[in-house]
C-alpha positions, 0 to 999 in steps of 0.5 A: 500500500502506498500513502501519499501527502503525509505531513512532514515534521518541521524539525525532522523533515520526516512524517509524523504518522502512526500506521495501525494494522488490525486483524479481526474475526467476528468483530473481535480484534485478534492481532493489532500492530502499530508502527511510526511512519517516520521510522520507516526506511526512506520515509517522506511525504510518501511511504510504501507499506509492505507488511507480513503478519504472523498468522500461524497462531490463528485458527481457521476462519474468515478474517478482516484486515484494516489499516489506518493511517493517522497523520499527526502533522495534518491531524487527519486519519485515513482508513482504506476499505477493509479486506477480507481473507480466509485461513484454512 
């Protein structure tokens, strides 16, 4: 996923954004990770997100993944459409 037009911190010239990854099943969050965009390699007003998540501990079933980007400089939050997947 690529995120564009992030606000840059005036002191560090890096984005000040929090990226939250949440995997849920039946409305319950079963896996939740957070990462700071400014700590990503080559972070700028645009970041490319590529993530793997440890799913071995999850039982078979239908899940939903939601990614939320909270831009602290612009005080904006975006949440692209969720994606469903199934573990067998």
